[in-house]
N, CA, C, O and the ligand as a Tripos MOL2 file, in Angstrom:
@<TRIPOS>MOLECULE
protein
  289   287    73     0     0
PROTEIN
NO_CHARGES

@<TRIPOS>ATOM
      1 N          91.9680   63.4290  109.1270 N.3       1 MET1
      2 CA         90.8970   63.4920  108.1310 C.3       1 MET1
      3 C          89.7260   64.2760  108.6820 C.2       1 MET1
      4 O          89.3970   64.1880  109.8650 O.2       1 MET1
      5 N          89.1280   65.0110  107.8400 N.am      2 GLY2
      6 CA         87.9340   65.7460  108.2270 C.3       2 GLY2
      7 C          88.2790   66.9330  109.1600 C.2       2 GLY2
      8 O          87.3980   67.5840  109.7200 O.2       2 GLY2
      9 N          89.5440   67.1740  109.2940 N.am      3 LYS3
     10 CA         89.8930   68.2940  110.1630 C.3       3 LYS3
     11 C          89.6280   69.6260  109.4210 C.2       3 LYS3
     12 O          90.1840   69.8860  108.3540 O.2       3 LYS3
     13 N          88.8180   70.3970  109.9880 N.am      4 LYS4
     14 CA         88.4700   71.6400  109.3180 C.3       4 LYS4
     15 C          89.3090   72.7740  109.8180 C.2       4 LYS4
     16 O          89.4880   72.9580  111.0220 O.2       4 LYS4
     17 N          89.8100   73.5130  108.9060 N.am      5 TRP5
     18 CA         90.5250   74.7270  109.3050 C.3       5 TRP5
     19 C          89.4960   75.8360  109.3270 C.2       5 TRP5
     20 O          88.9630   76.2410  108.2940 O.2       5 TRP5
     21 N          89.2460   76.2930  110.4640 N.am      6 GLY6
     22 CA         88.2370   77.3520  110.5690 C.3       6 GLY6
     23 C          88.7010   78.5880  109.7720 C.2       6 GLY6
     24 O          89.8890   78.8900  109.6610 O.2       6 GLY6
     25 N          87.7480   79.2380  109.2600 N.am      7 ARG7
     26 CA         88.0930   80.4460  108.5330 C.3       7 ARG7
     27 C          88.6250   81.4900  109.5050 C.2       7 ARG7
     28 O          88.1770   81.6370  110.6420 O.2       7 ARG7
     29 N          89.5650   82.1690  108.9980 N.am      8 TYR8
     30 CA         90.2170   83.1780  109.8200 C.3       8 TYR8
     31 C          89.2140   84.3040  110.0890 C.2       8 TYR8
     32 O          88.8800   85.1250  109.2340 O.2       8 TYR8
     33 N          88.7780   84.2740  111.3070 N.am      9 LYS9
     34 CA         87.7140   85.2290  111.6970 C.3       9 LYS9
     35 C          88.2590   86.5280  112.2820 C.2       9 LYS9
     36 O          87.7560   87.6220  112.0260 O.2       9 LYS9
     37 N          89.2530   86.3640  113.0370 N.am     10 ALA10
     38 CA         89.7230   87.5420  113.7950 C.3      10 ALA10
     39 C          90.0670   88.7150  112.8570 C.2      10 ALA10
     40 O          90.7940   88.5770  111.8730 O.2      10 ALA10
     41 N          89.5270   89.8210  113.2080 N.am     11 GLY11
     42 CA         89.7980   91.0120  112.3890 C.3      11 GLY11
     43 C          88.8850   91.1700  111.2150 C.2      11 GLY11
     44 O          88.6460   92.2840  110.7510 O.2      11 GLY11
     45 N          88.3760   90.0780  110.7320 N.am     12 GLY12
     46 CA         87.4150   90.2130  109.6350 C.3      12 GLY12
     47 C          88.0530   90.8120  108.4240 C.2      12 GLY12
     48 O          88.8890   90.1900  107.7690 O.2      12 GLY12
     49 N          87.6600   92.0150  108.1270 N.am     13 ARG13
     50 CA         88.1680   92.6030  106.8860 C.3      13 ARG13
     51 C          89.4250   93.4300  107.0540 C.2      13 ARG13
     52 O          89.8950   94.0920  106.1280 O.2      13 ARG13
     53 N          89.9510   93.3700  108.2600 N.am     14 SER14
     54 CA         91.1650   94.1550  108.4270 C.3      14 SER14
     55 C          92.4190   93.2620  108.3850 C.2      14 SER14
     56 O          93.2440   93.2300  109.2970 O.2      14 SER14
     57 N          92.4930   92.5590  107.2810 N.am     15 GLN15
     58 CA         93.6610   91.7360  107.1240 C.3      15 GLN15
     59 C          94.8890   92.5770  106.8220 C.2      15 GLN15
     60 O          94.8050   93.5910  106.1290 O.2      15 GLN15
     61 N          95.9920   92.1640  107.3290 N.am     16 PRO16
     62 CA         97.1930   92.9810  107.0710 C.3      16 PRO16
     63 C          97.5820   92.9110  105.5900 C.2      16 PRO16
     64 O          97.4290   91.9100  104.8910 O.2      16 PRO16
     65 N          98.0760   94.0240  105.2040 N.am     17 VAL17
     66 CA         98.6120   94.1330  103.7980 C.3      17 VAL17
     67 C         100.0370   94.5680  103.9320 C.2      17 VAL17
     68 O         100.4460   95.1550  104.9330 O.2      17 VAL17
     69 N         100.7870   94.2650  102.8970 N.am     18 SER18
     70 CA        102.1840   94.6570  102.9980 C.3      18 SER18
     71 C         102.3960   95.9360  102.2250 C.2      18 SER18
     72 O         101.8590   96.1390  101.1370 O.2      18 SER18
     73 N         103.1960   96.7860  102.8270 N.am     19 CYS19
     74 CA        103.4980   98.0700  102.1800 C.3      19 CYS19
     75 C         104.3830   97.8110  100.9580 C.2      19 CYS19
     76 O         105.3430   97.0420  100.9930 O.2      19 CYS19
     77 N         104.0080   98.4860   99.8940 N.am     20 VAL20
     78 CA        104.7530   98.2780   98.6580 C.3      20 VAL20
     79 C         106.1480   98.9140   98.6940 C.2      20 VAL20
     80 O         107.0110   98.6180   97.8680 O.2      20 VAL20
     81 N         106.3310   99.7740   99.6540 N.am     21 TYR21
     82 CA        107.5980  100.5190   99.7190 C.3      21 TYR21
     83 C         108.5590   99.8980  100.7250 C.2      21 TYR21
     84 O         109.7330   99.6930  100.4150 O.2      21 TYR21
     85 N         108.0850   99.6040  101.8970 N.am     22 CYS22
     86 CA        108.9790   99.0730  102.9200 C.3      22 CYS22
     87 C         108.7200   97.6350  103.2390 C.2      22 CYS22
     88 O         109.5090   96.9950  103.9350 O.2      22 CYS22
     89 N         107.5900   97.0980  102.7240 N.am     23 GLY23
     90 CA        107.3110   95.7000  102.8970 C.3      23 GLY23
     91 C         106.7490   95.3360  104.2380 C.2      23 GLY23
     92 O         106.5390   94.1630  104.5460 O.2      23 GLY23
     93 N         106.5150   96.3180  105.0100 N.am     24 ARG24
     94 CA        105.9980   96.0840  106.3630 C.3      24 ARG24
     95 C         104.5320   95.6930  106.2900 C.2      24 ARG24
     96 O         103.7800   96.2000  105.4580 O.2      24 ARG24
     97 N         104.1360   94.7790  107.1760 N.am     25 LEU25
     98 CA        102.7430   94.4060  107.2130 C.3      25 LEU25
     99 C         101.9780   95.4210  108.0730 C.2      25 LEU25
    100 O         102.3300   95.6880  109.2220 O.2      25 LEU25
    101 N         100.9560   95.9550  107.4920 N.am     26 VAL26
    102 CA        100.1740   96.9350  108.2210 C.3      26 VAL26
    103 C          98.6740   96.5450  108.1180 C.2      26 VAL26
    104 O          98.2350   95.9650  107.1240 O.2      26 VAL26
    105 N          97.9400   96.8710  109.1360 N.am     27 PRO27
    106 CA         96.4960   96.5920  109.0130 C.3      27 PRO27
    107 C          95.9060   97.4020  107.8290 C.2      27 PRO27
    108 O          96.2760   98.5510  107.5860 O.2      27 PRO27
    109 N          95.0140   96.7740  107.1430 N.am     28 ARG28
    110 CA         94.5080   97.4140  105.9420 C.3      28 ARG28
    111 C          93.8310   98.7530  106.2170 C.2      28 ARG28
    112 O          93.8900   99.6750  105.4030 O.2      28 ARG28
    113 N          93.1910   98.8410  107.3760 N.am     29 ILE29
    114 CA         92.5490  100.1100  107.6530 C.3      29 ILE29
    115 C          93.5480  101.1910  107.8460 C.2      29 ILE29
    116 O          93.1940  102.3670  107.7590 O.2      29 ILE29
    117 N          94.8010  100.8540  108.1080 N.am     30 LYS30
    118 CA         95.7960  101.8660  108.3190 C.3      30 LYS30
    119 C          96.6480  102.0610  107.0970 C.2      30 LYS30
    120 O          97.5450  102.9040  107.0770 O.2      30 LYS30
    121 N          96.3660  101.2800  106.0750 N.am     31 ALA31
    122 CA         97.1620  101.3970  104.8870 C.3      31 ALA31
    123 C          96.5190  102.3320  103.8970 C.2      31 ALA31
    124 O          95.3010  102.5060  103.8770 O.2      31 ALA31
    125 N          97.3480  102.9240  103.0840 N.am     32 VAL32
    126 CA         96.8750  103.7900  102.0320 C.3      32 VAL32
    127 C          97.0220  103.0910  100.6940 C.2      32 VAL32
    128 O          98.0970  102.5990  100.3540 O.2      32 VAL32
    129 N          95.9380  103.0510   99.9390 N.am     33 SER33
    130 CA         96.0320  102.3420   98.6930 C.3      33 SER33
    131 C          96.7070  103.2020   97.6430 C.2      33 SER33
    132 O          96.4360  104.3950   97.5090 O.2      33 SER33
    133 N          97.5660  102.5750   96.9270 N.am     34 VAL34
    134 CA         98.3200  103.2830   95.9290 C.3      34 VAL34
    135 C          98.2430  102.5120   94.6290 C.2      34 VAL34
    136 O          98.1050  101.2890   94.6240 O.2      34 VAL34
    137 N          98.3310  103.2120   93.5640 N.am     35 ARG35
    138 CA         98.4590  102.5700   92.2740 C.3      35 ARG35
    139 C          99.8700  102.8220   91.7680 C.2      35 ARG35
    140 O         100.3080  103.9450   91.5190 O.2      35 ARG35
    141 N         100.5130  101.7360   91.6410 N.am     36 LYS36
    142 CA        101.8950  101.8620   91.2230 C.3      36 LYS36
    143 C         102.0090  101.4480   89.7980 C.2      36 LYS36
    144 O         101.5590  100.3680   89.4140 O.2      36 LYS36
    145 N         102.5860  102.2670   89.0350 N.am     37 GLY37
    146 CA        102.7400  101.9600   87.6380 C.3      37 GLY37
    147 C         104.1970  102.2400   87.2410 C.2      37 GLY37
    148 O         104.9210  103.0110   87.8700 O.2      37 GLY37
    149 N         104.5570  101.5800   86.1900 N.am     38 PHE38
    150 CA        105.9170  101.8010   85.7030 C.3      38 PHE38
    151 C         105.9120  102.7230   84.4830 C.2      38 PHE38
    152 O         105.4330  102.3690   83.4060 O.2      38 PHE38
    153 N         106.4340  103.8530   84.6850 N.am     39 ARG39
    154 CA        106.4090  104.8070   83.5660 C.3      39 ARG39
    155 C         107.6460  104.5700   82.6950 C.2      39 ARG39
    156 O         108.7620  104.3550   83.1670 O.2      39 ARG39
    157 N         107.3770  104.6220   81.4410 N.am     40 VAL40
    158 CA        108.4950  104.5040   80.5320 C.3      40 VAL40
    159 C         108.8550  105.8880   80.0470 C.2      40 VAL40
    160 O         108.0070  106.6700   79.6160 O.2      40 VAL40
    161 N         110.0860  106.1510   80.1280 N.am     41 ASP41
    162 CA        110.5620  107.4530   79.6820 C.3      41 ASP41
    163 C         110.3920  107.5750   78.1920 C.2      41 ASP41
    164 O         111.0300  106.8290   77.4490 O.2      41 ASP41
    165 N         109.5600  108.4840   77.7180 N.am     42 PRO42
    166 CA        109.3340  108.5940   76.2700 C.3      42 PRO42
    167 C         110.5720  109.0720   75.5310 C.2      42 PRO42
    168 O         110.6500  109.0040   74.3040 O.2      42 PRO42
    169 N         111.5370  109.5560   76.3010 N.am     43 ARG43
    170 CA        112.7150  110.0980   75.5750 C.3      43 ARG43
    171 C         113.6760  109.0260   75.2050 C.2      43 ARG43
    172 O         114.6150  109.2450   74.4410 O.2      43 ARG43
    173 N         113.4420  107.8610   75.7480 N.am     44 ILE44
    174 CA        114.3210  106.7490   75.3730 C.3      44 ILE44
    175 C         114.1050  106.4240   73.8960 C.2      44 ILE44
    176 O         112.9880  106.1160   73.4780 O.2      44 ILE44
    177 N         115.1370  106.4920   73.1430 N.am     45 PRO45
    178 CA        114.9880  106.2200   71.6850 C.3      45 PRO45
    179 C         114.6250  104.7690   71.4240 C.2      45 PRO45
    180 O         115.0760  103.8520   72.1110 O.2      45 PRO45
    181 N         113.8050  104.5970   70.4190 N.am     46 GLY46
    182 CA        113.4860  103.2580   69.9810 C.3      46 GLY46
    183 C         112.3140  102.6730   70.8110 C.2      46 GLY46
    184 O         111.9980  101.4890   70.6920 O.2      46 GLY46
    185 N         111.7080  103.4750   71.6080 N.am     47 ILE47
    186 CA        110.6100  102.9170   72.4170 C.3      47 ILE47
    187 C         109.3260  103.5320   71.9640 C.2      47 ILE47
    188 O         109.1410  104.7480   71.9890 O.2      47 ILE47
    189 N         108.4430  102.6590   71.5480 N.am     48 ASP48
    190 CA        107.1140  103.1250   71.1740 C.3      48 ASP48
    191 C         106.2380  102.9000   72.4090 C.2      48 ASP48
    192 O         106.0110  101.7740   72.8500 O.2      48 ASP48
    193 N         105.7670  104.0010   72.9330 N.am     49 ARG49
    194 CA        105.0180  103.9020   74.1870 C.3      49 ARG49
    195 C         103.8130  103.0000   74.0450 C.2      49 ARG49
    196 O         103.4290  102.3300   75.0040 O.2      49 ARG49
    197 N         103.2220  102.9690   72.9000 N.am     50 ARG50
    198 CA        102.0340  102.1610   72.7270 C.3      50 ARG50
    199 C         102.3340  100.6860   72.7410 C.2      50 ARG50
    200 O         101.4480   99.8650   72.9760 O.2      50 ARG50
    201 N         103.5630  100.3520   72.4950 N.am     51 ARG51
    202 CA        103.8660   98.9270   72.4160 C.3      51 ARG51
    203 C         104.5190   98.4220   73.6930 C.2      51 ARG51
    204 O         104.6940   97.2210   73.8970 O.2      51 ARG51
    205 N         104.8610   99.3460   74.5190 N.am     52 VAL52
    206 CA        105.5240   98.9260   75.7460 C.3      52 VAL52
    207 C         104.5050   98.4740   76.7770 C.2      52 VAL52
    208 O         103.5030   99.1370   77.0450 O.2      52 VAL52
    209 N         104.7940   97.3760   77.3110 N.am     53 PHE53
    210 CA        103.8940   96.8440   78.3180 C.3      53 PHE53
    211 C         104.1460   97.5570   79.6420 C.2      53 PHE53
    212 O         105.2190   97.4480   80.2360 O.2      53 PHE53
    213 N         103.1160   98.2950   80.0910 N.am     54 MET54
    214 CA        103.3410   99.0030   81.3500 C.3      54 MET54
    215 C         102.4230   98.4220   82.4060 C.2      54 MET54
    216 O         101.2480   98.7740   82.5060 O.2      54 MET54
    217 N         102.9730   97.5580   83.1580 N.am     55 PRO55
    218 CA        102.1560   96.9830   84.2090 C.3      55 PRO55
    219 C         101.9140   97.9470   85.3300 C.2      55 PRO55
    220 O         102.7870   98.7320   85.7000 O.2      55 PRO55
    221 N         100.7490   97.8820   85.8540 N.am     56 SER56
    222 CA        100.5020   98.6910   87.0440 C.3      56 SER56
    223 C          99.6430   97.8070   87.9940 C.2      56 SER56
    224 O          98.8230   96.9950   87.5650 O.2      56 SER56
    225 N          99.8720   98.0040   89.2160 N.am     57 PHE57
    226 CA         99.1470   97.1910   90.1680 C.3      57 PHE57
    227 C          98.7180   98.0440   91.3220 C.2      57 PHE57
    228 O          99.2800   99.1060   91.5910 O.2      57 PHE57
    229 N          97.7400   97.5710   91.9770 N.am     58 LYS58
    230 CA         97.2470   98.2400   93.1320 C.3      58 LYS58
    231 C          97.9060   97.7030   94.3440 C.2      58 LYS58
    232 O          97.9690   96.4890   94.5360 O.2      58 LYS58
    233 N          98.3970   98.5670   95.1640 N.am     59 GLY59
    234 CA         99.0490   98.0860   96.3400 C.3      59 GLY59
    235 C          98.6840   98.9820   97.5410 C.2      59 GLY59
    236 O          97.8160   99.8520   97.4740 O.2      59 GLY59
    237 N          99.3770   98.7220   98.5950 N.am     60 TYR60
    238 CA         99.0950   99.4990   99.8070 C.3      60 TYR60
    239 C         100.4140  100.0170  100.3440 C.2      60 TYR60
    240 O         101.4580   99.3750  100.2250 O.2      60 TYR60
    241 N         100.3370  101.1850  100.9320 N.am     61 ALA61
    242 CA        101.5090  101.7670  101.5660 C.3      61 ALA61
    243 C         101.1620  102.0210  103.0190 C.2      61 ALA61
    244 O         100.0250  102.3450  103.3630 O.2      61 ALA61
    245 N         102.1490  101.8680  103.8460 N.am     62 CYS62
    246 CA        101.9070  102.1730  105.2710 C.3      62 CYS62
    247 C         101.8490  103.7070  105.4180 C.2      62 CYS62
    248 O         102.2580  104.4580  104.5320 O.2      62 CYS62
    249 N         101.3480  104.1140  106.5220 N.am     63 ILE63
    250 CA        101.1350  105.5280  106.7450 C.3      63 ILE63
    251 C         102.4530  106.3000  106.5960 C.2      63 ILE63
    252 O         102.4950  107.3430  105.9450 O.2      63 ILE63
    253 N         103.4590  105.8140  107.1650 N.am     64 SER64
    254 CA        104.7230  106.5600  107.1390 C.3      64 SER64
    255 C         105.2860  106.7260  105.7200 C.2      64 SER64
    256 O         105.7990  107.7800  105.3440 O.2      64 SER64
    257 N         105.1660  105.6400  104.9570 N.am     65 CYS65
    258 CA        105.6730  105.7370  103.5650 C.3      65 CYS65
    259 C         104.7810  106.6600  102.8010 C.2      65 CYS65
    260 O         105.2690  107.4800  102.0240 O.2      65 CYS65
    261 N         103.4570  106.5570  102.9960 N.am     66 ALA66
    262 CA        102.5130  107.3980  102.2760 C.3      66 ALA66
    263 C         102.7850  108.8430  102.5660 C.2      66 ALA66
    264 O         102.7450  109.6750  101.6600 O.2      66 ALA66
    265 N         103.0510  109.1530  103.7690 N.am     67 LYS67
    266 CA        103.3680  110.5410  104.1590 C.3      67 LYS67
    267 C         104.6280  110.9930  103.5300 C.2      67 LYS67
    268 O         104.7680  112.1030  103.0160 O.2      67 LYS67
    269 N         105.5630  110.0530  103.5980 N.am     68 HIS68
    270 CA        106.9120  110.4130  103.0720 C.3      68 HIS68
    271 C         106.8290  110.7180  101.6000 C.2      68 HIS68
    272 O         107.5690  111.5700  101.1080 O.2      68 HIS68
    273 N         105.9630  110.0590  100.8910 N.am     69 ARG69
    274 CA        105.9050  110.2550   99.4390 C.3      69 ARG69
    275 C         104.8060  111.1830   99.0200 C.2      69 ARG69
    276 O         104.5150  111.3450   97.8350 O.2      69 ARG69
    277 N         104.1930  111.7960  100.0230 N.am     70 GLY70
    278 CA        103.1630  112.7670   99.6760 C.3      70 GLY70
    279 C         101.8860  112.1810   99.1360 C.2      70 GLY70
    280 O         101.1540  112.8380   98.3970 O.2      70 GLY70
    281 N         101.6200  110.9630   99.4960 N.am     71 LEU71
    282 CA        100.4230  110.3170   99.0030 C.3      71 LEU71
    283 C          99.1720  110.7410   99.7830 C.2      71 LEU71
    284 O          98.0440  110.6670   99.2960 O.2      71 LEU71
    285 N          99.4260  111.1770  100.9880 N.am     72 ILE72
    286 CA         98.3170  111.5910  101.8150 C.3      72 ILE72
    287 C          98.6660  112.9380  102.3750 C.2      72 ILE72
    288 O          97.8790  113.5190  103.1220 O.2      72 ILE72
    289 ZN        105.9540  101.4410  104.2900 Zn       73 ZN73
@<TRIPOS>BOND
     1     1     2 1
     2     2     3 1
     3     3     4 2
     4     3     5 am
     5     5     6 1
     6     6     7 1
     7     7     8 2
     8     7     9 am
     9     9    10 1
    10    10    11 1
    11    11    12 2
    12    11    13 am
    13    13    14 1
    14    14    15 1
    15    15    16 2
    16    15    17 am
    17    17    18 1
    18    18    19 1
    19    19    20 2
    20    19    21 am
    21    21    22 1
    22    22    23 1
    23    23    24 2
    24    23    25 am
    25    25    26 1
    26    26    27 1
    27    27    28 2
    28    27    29 am
    29    29    30 1
    30    30    31 1
    31    31    32 2
    32    31    33 am
    33    33    34 1
    34    34    35 1
    35    35    36 2
    36    35    37 am
    37    37    38 1
    38    38    39 1
    39    39    40 2
    40    39    41 am
    41    41    42 1
    42    42    43 1
    43    43    44 2
    44    43    45 am
    45    45    46 1
    46    46    47 1
    47    47    48 2
    48    47    49 am
    49    49    50 1
    50    50    51 1
    51    51    52 2
    52    51    53 am
    53    53    54 1
    54    54    55 1
    55    55    56 2
    56    55    57 am
    57    57    58 1
    58    58    59 1
    59    59    60 2
    60    59    61 am
    61    61    62 1
    62    62    63 1
    63    63    64 2
    64    63    65 am
    65    65    66 1
    66    66    67 1
    67    67    68 2
    68    67    69 am
    69    69    70 1
    70    70    71 1
    71    71    72 2
    72    71    73 am
    73    73    74 1
    74    74    75 1
    75    75    76 2
    76    75    77 am
    77    77    78 1
    78    78    79 1
    79    79    80 2
    80    79    81 am
    81    81    82 1
    82    82    83 1
    83    83    84 2
    84    83    85 am
    85    85    86 1
    86    86    87 1
    87    87    88 2
    88    87    89 am
    89    89    90 1
    90    90    91 1
    91    91    92 2
    92    91    93 am
    93    93    94 1
    94    94    95 1
    95    95    96 2
    96    95    97 am
    97    97    98 1
    98    98    99 1
    99    99   100 2
   100    99   101 am
   101   101   102 1
   102   102   103 1
   103   103   104 2
   104   103   105 am
   105   105   106 1
   106   106   107 1
   107   107   108 2
   108   107   109 am
   109   109   110 1
   110   110   111 1
   111   111   112 2
   112   111   113 am
   113   113   114 1
   114   114   115 1
   115   115   116 2
   116   115   117 am
   117   117   118 1
   118   118   119 1
   119   119   120 2
   120   119   121 am
   121   121   122 1
   122   122   123 1
   123   123   124 2
   124   123   125 am
   125   125   126 1
   126   126   127 1
   127   127   128 2
   128   127   129 am
   129   129   130 1
   130   130   131 1
   131   131   132 2
   132   131   133 am
   133   133   134 1
   134   134   135 1
   135   135   136 2
   136   135   137 am
   137   137   138 1
   138   138   139 1
   139   139   140 2
   140   139   141 am
   141   141   142 1
   142   142   143 1
   143   143   144 2
   144   143   145 am
   145   145   146 1
   146   146   147 1
   147   147   148 2
   148   147   149 am
   149   149   150 1
   150   150   151 1
   151   151   152 2
   152   151   153 am
   153   153   154 1
   154   154   155 1
   155   155   156 2
   156   155   157 am
   157   157   158 1
   158   158   159 1
   159   159   160 2
   160   159   161 am
   161   161   162 1
   162   162   163 1
   163   163   164 2
   164   163   165 am
   165   165   166 1
   166   166   167 1
   167   167   168 2
   168   167   169 am
   169   169   170 1
   170   170   171 1
   171   171   172 2
   172   171   173 am
   173   173   174 1
   174   174   175 1
   175   175   176 2
   176   175   177 am
   177   177   178 1
   178   178   179 1
   179   179   180 2
   180   179   181 am
   181   181   182 1
   182   182   183 1
   183   183   184 2
   184   183   185 am
   185   185   186 1
   186   186   187 1
   187   187   188 2
   188   187   189 am
   189   189   190 1
   190   190   191 1
   191   191   192 2
   192   191   193 am
   193   193   194 1
   194   194   195 1
   195   195   196 2
   196   195   197 am
   197   197   198 1
   198   198   199 1
   199   199   200 2
   200   199   201 am
   201   201   202 1
   202   202   203 1
   203   203   204 2
   204   203   205 am
   205   205   206 1
   206   206   207 1
   207   207   208 2
   208   207   209 am
   209   209   210 1
   210   210   211 1
   211   211   212 2
   212   211   213 am
   213   213   214 1
   214   214   215 1
   215   215   216 2
   216   215   217 am
   217   217   218 1
   218   218   219 1
   219   219   220 2
   220   219   221 am
   221   221   222 1
   222   222   223 1
   223   223   224 2
   224   223   225 am
   225   225   226 1
   226   226   227 1
   227   227   228 2
   228   227   229 am
   229   229   230 1
   230   230   231 1
   231   231   232 2
   232   231   233 am
   233   233   234 1
   234   234   235 1
   235   235   236 2
   236   235   237 am
   237   237   238 1
   238   238   239 1
   239   239   240 2
   240   239   241 am
   241   241   242 1
   242   242   243 1
   243   243   244 2
   244   243   245 am
   245   245   246 1
   246   246   247 1
   247   247   248 2
   248   247   249 am
   249   249   250 1
   250   250   251 1
   251   251   252 2
   252   251   253 am
   253   253   254 1
   254   254   255 1
   255   255   256 2
   256   255   257 am
   257   257   258 1
   258   258   259 1
   259   259   260 2
   260   259   261 am
   261   261   262 1
   262   262   263 1
   263   263   264 2
   264   263   265 am
   265   265   266 1
   266   266   267 1
   267   267   268 2
   268   267   269 am
   269   269   270 1
   270   270   271 1
   271   271   272 2
   272   271   273 am
   273   273   274 1
   274   274   275 1
   275   275   276 2
   276   275   277 am
   277   277   278 1
   278   278   279 1
   279   279   280 2
   280   279   281 am
   281   281   282 1
   282   282   283 1
   283   283   284 2
   284   283   285 am
   285   285   286 1
   286   286   287 1
   287   287   288 2
@<TRIPOS>SUBSTRUCTURE
     1 MET1         2 RESIDUE 1 A MET
     2 GLY2         6 RESIDUE 1 A GLY
     3 LYS3        10 RESIDUE 1 A LYS
     4 LYS4        14 RESIDUE 1 A LYS
     5 TRP5        18 RESIDUE 1 A TRP
     6 GLY6        22 RESIDUE 1 A GLY
     7 ARG7        26 RESIDUE 1 A ARG
     8 TYR8        30 RESIDUE 1 A TYR
     9 LYS9        34 RESIDUE 1 A LYS
    10 ALA10       38 RESIDUE 1 A ALA
    11 GLY11       42 RESIDUE 1 A GLY
    12 GLY12       46 RESIDUE 1 A GLY
    13 ARG13       50 RESIDUE 1 A ARG
    14 SER14       54 RESIDUE 1 A SER
    15 GLN15       58 RESIDUE 1 A GLN
    16 PRO16       62 RESIDUE 1 A PRO
    17 VAL17       66 RESIDUE 1 A VAL
    18 SER18       70 RESIDUE 1 A SER
    19 CYS19       74 RESIDUE 1 A CYS
    20 VAL20       78 RESIDUE 1 A VAL
    21 TYR21       82 RESIDUE 1 A TYR
    22 CYS22       86 RESIDUE 1 A CYS
    23 GLY23       90 RESIDUE 1 A GLY
    24 ARG24       94 RESIDUE 1 A ARG
    25 LEU25       98 RESIDUE 1 A LEU
    26 VAL26      102 RESIDUE 1 A VAL
    27 PRO27      106 RESIDUE 1 A PRO
    28 ARG28      110 RESIDUE 1 A ARG
    29 ILE29      114 RESIDUE 1 A ILE
    30 LYS30      118 RESIDUE 1 A LYS
    31 ALA31      122 RESIDUE 1 A ALA
    32 VAL32      126 RESIDUE 1 A VAL
    33 SER33      130 RESIDUE 1 A SER
    34 VAL34      134 RESIDUE 1 A VAL
    35 ARG35      138 RESIDUE 1 A ARG
    36 LYS36      142 RESIDUE 1 A LYS
    37 GLY37      146 RESIDUE 1 A GLY
    38 PHE38      150 RESIDUE 1 A PHE
    39 ARG39      154 RESIDUE 1 A ARG
    40 VAL40      158 RESIDUE 1 A VAL
    41 ASP41      162 RESIDUE 1 A ASP
    42 PRO42      166 RESIDUE 1 A PRO
    43 ARG43      170 RESIDUE 1 A ARG
    44 ILE44      174 RESIDUE 1 A ILE
    45 PRO45      178 RESIDUE 1 A PRO
    46 GLY46      182 RESIDUE 1 A GLY
    47 ILE47      186 RESIDUE 1 A ILE
    48 ASP48      190 RESIDUE 1 A ASP
    49 ARG49      194 RESIDUE 1 A ARG
    50 ARG50      198 RESIDUE 1 A ARG
    51 ARG51      202 RESIDUE 1 A ARG
    52 VAL52      206 RESIDUE 1 A VAL
    53 PHE53      210 RESIDUE 1 A PHE
    54 MET54      214 RESIDUE 1 A MET
    55 PRO55      218 RESIDUE 1 A PRO
    56 SER56      222 RESIDUE 1 A SER
    57 PHE57      226 RESIDUE 1 A PHE
    58 LYS58      230 RESIDUE 1 A LYS
    59 GLY59      234 RESIDUE 1 A GLY
    60 TYR60      238 RESIDUE 1 A TYR
    61 ALA61      242 RESIDUE 1 A ALA
    62 CYS62      246 RESIDUE 1 A CYS
    63 ILE63      250 RESIDUE 1 A ILE
    64 SER64      254 RESIDUE 1 A SER
    65 CYS65      258 RESIDUE 1 A CYS
    66 ALA66      262 RESIDUE 1 A ALA
    67 LYS67      266 RESIDUE 1 A LYS
    68 HIS68      270 RESIDUE 1 A HIS
    69 ARG69      274 RESIDUE 1 A ARG
    70 GLY70      278 RESIDUE 1 A GLY
    71 LEU71      282 RESIDUE 1 A LEU
    72 ILE72      286 RESIDUE 1 A ILE
    73 ZN73       289 GROUP 0 **** ****
């Protein structure tokens, strides 16, 4: 009782983030922020783009993945 879990101090704002491509944990300062969205192919018949839910999220990619995909 009353045991306090100290706040994670080490590193401060450089908490590791996981790469959205390879899933590797990388320090945030070394990660590249990416916005990943799911594009719906407008050529697909019967799809109204305005009604399709297109989620997008912000993620991070490690340096190697970012380079690989031309993000940086
Ligand atoms: Zn990666």
